[in-house]
LOPA-986208 format. One line per field, with one value per residue (C-alpha): residue number from 1; residue in three letters; x, y, z. Coordinates in Angstrom, 1 decimal, always signed. Layout:
% residues N
resi: NUM / ... $
resn: ala / ... $
u: X / ... $
v: Y / ... $
w: Z / ... $
This chain:
% residues 104
resi: 1 / 2 / 3 / 4 / 5 / 6 / 7 / 8 / 9 / 10 / 11 / 12 / 13 / 14 / 15 / 16 / 17 / 18 / 19 / 20 / 21 / 22 / 23 / 24 / 25 / 26 / 27 / 28 / 29 / 30 / 31 / 32 / 33 / 34 / 35 / 36 / 37 / 38 / 39 / 40 / 41 / 42 / 43 / 44 / 45 / 46 / 47 / 48 / 49 / 50 / 51 / 52 / 53 / 54 / 55 / 56 / 57 / 58 / 59 / 60 / 61 / 62 / 63 / 64 / 65 / 66 / 67 / 68 / 69 / 70 / 71 / 72 / 73 / 74 / 75 / 76 / 77 / 78 / 79 / 80 / 81 / 82 / 83 / 84 / 85 / 86 / 87 / 88 / 89 / 90 / 91 / 92 / 93 / 94 / 95 / 96 / 97 / 98 / 99 / 100 / 101 / 102 / 103 / 104 $
resn: met / asn / gln / asp / arg / leu / asn / leu / val / leu / gln / ala / phe / his / glu / leu / asp / his / asp / asn / ser / gly / ser / leu / asp / ile / arg / asp / ile / arg / thr / lys / tyr / asp / ala / lys / lys / his / pro / gln / val / ile / met / his / gln / lys / thr / glu / asp / glu / val / leu / glu / glu / phe / leu / his / thr / phe / glu / ala / asn / arg / gly / asn / asn / asp / asn / lys / val / ser / gln / glu / glu / trp / val / glu / tyr / tyr / thr / asn / ile / ser / ala / ser / ile / asp / asp / asp / ser / tyr / phe / ser / val / met / ile / asn / asn / ser / trp / asn / leu / asp / lys $
u: -2.3 / -6.0 / -8.7 / -10.5 / -7.2 / -6.6 / -9.7 / -9.3 / -6.2 / -7.6 / -10.4 / -7.9 / -6.1 / -9.8 / -10.6 / -6.8 / -7.1 / -9.4 / -8.2 / -9.0 / -5.8 / -4.8 / -1.5 / -1.6 / +0.8 / +1.4 / -1.7 / -3.8 / -1.7 / -1.9 / -5.8 / -5.2 / -1.3 / -0.9 / +3.1 / +2.5 / +3.5 / +5.9 / +9.6 / +11.8 / +9.0 / +8.3 / +12.3 / +12.0 / +14.3 / +11.8 / +9.1 / +5.9 / +6.3 / +9.5 / +8.6 / +5.2 / +7.9 / +9.8 / +7.0 / +5.8 / +9.0 / +8.7 / +5.7 / +8.4 / +11.7 / +11.4 / +11.3 / +13.5 / +11.5 / +11.1 / +8.7 / +6.7 / +3.7 / +2.4 / +0.1 / -2.2 / +0.5 / +3.0 / +0.0 / -1.0 / +2.8 / +3.7 / +0.4 / +1.0 / +4.3 / +3.1 / +0.3 / +2.9 / +3.9 / +0.5 / -1.2 / -3.9 / -6.6 / -9.0 / -5.4 / -4.0 / -7.9 / -8.1 / -4.2 / -5.2 / -9.0 / -6.6 / -3.9 / -6.1 / -9.0 / -11.2 / -14.9 / -17.3 $
v: -11.1 / -12.1 / -9.7 / -10.8 / -10.1 / -6.7 / -5.7 / -6.4 / -4.3 / -1.4 / -1.2 / -0.9 / +1.9 / +3.9 / +3.0 / +4.6 / +7.6 / +10.0 / +13.2 / +11.2 / +12.7 / +9.5 / +9.1 / +7.8 / +9.9 / +10.5 / +11.3 / +8.7 / +6.0 / +7.5 / +6.3 / +2.5 / +2.3 / +3.8 / +4.2 / +4.8 / +1.4 / +0.7 / -0.2 / +2.9 / +4.7 / +3.7 / +3.6 / +7.3 / +6.3 / +7.8 / +9.3 / +8.5 / +10.1 / +8.9 / +5.1 / +6.0 / +7.3 / +4.7 / +2.5 / +4.4 / +3.6 / +0.2 / +0.7 / +3.3 / +0.7 / -0.3 / +3.1 / +4.6 / +8.0 / +8.1 / +11.1 / +9.8 / +9.7 / +5.9 / +6.1 / +3.7 / +1.7 / +1.5 / +0.4 / -2.1 / -3.4 / -3.5 / -5.8 / -7.8 / -9.1 / -9.9 / -11.8 / -13.9 / -16.0 / -15.9 / -19.4 / -19.4 / -16.5 / -16.2 / -16.4 / -13.0 / -12.1 / -12.0 / -10.7 / -7.1 / -7.5 / -7.6 / -5.7 / -2.3 / -3.1 / -3.1 / -2.1 / -5.3 $
w: -12.1 / -13.0 / -13.2 / -9.3 / -8.0 / -10.0 / -9.3 / -5.4 / -5.9 / -7.6 / -4.9 / -2.4 / -4.2 / -4.4 / -0.5 / +0.2 / -2.7 / -0.1 / -1.8 / -5.4 / -6.5 / -8.5 / -6.1 / -2.4 / +0.0 / +3.1 / +4.3 / +2.1 / +3.7 / +7.1 / +7.5 / +6.8 / +8.3 / +11.9 / +12.6 / +16.3 / +17.1 / +15.0 / +16.8 / +15.6 / +17.0 / +19.9 / +20.3 / +19.1 / +16.6 / +13.9 / +13.4 / +12.4 / +8.6 / +8.1 / +9.2 / +6.4 / +3.4 / +4.0 / +3.5 / +0.8 / -0.9 / -1.1 / -3.6 / -5.7 / -5.1 / -8.9 / -10.4 / -8.2 / -8.2 / -4.7 / -4.9 / -1.7 / -4.2 / -5.4 / -8.8 / -9.5 / -12.2 / -9.3 / -7.0 / -9.3 / -10.2 / -6.9 / -5.8 / -9.6 / -8.4 / -4.7 / -6.5 / -8.2 / -5.4 / -4.3 / -6.1 / -4.0 / -4.9 / -1.3 / +0.4 / -2.0 / -1.2 / +2.5 / +2.6 / +0.9 / +2.8 / +6.0 / +5.1 / +3.7 / +6.1 / +2.8 / +2.8 / +1.8 $
């Protein structure tokens, strides 16, 4: 991942890490990821917290620790893998900005 992409990924991480703990948990993710409209929440198959925990696990999948906390290293690794399949820097930027509603 080039430096511009890395900077953007780190910006997203730091904007989500509201308590400056160095890791993201459900409280941090909840500020930008609304699980209320998730189909399984609507159908009362899962709670919002269950959906958010599953979401957090996607960032931890390669490590297997599933502690419901995403470290900066895990975050960067996840987006490094995504970055490898996106050739266009502008598209990558739009994807990150739209996903996390980053402040410009």
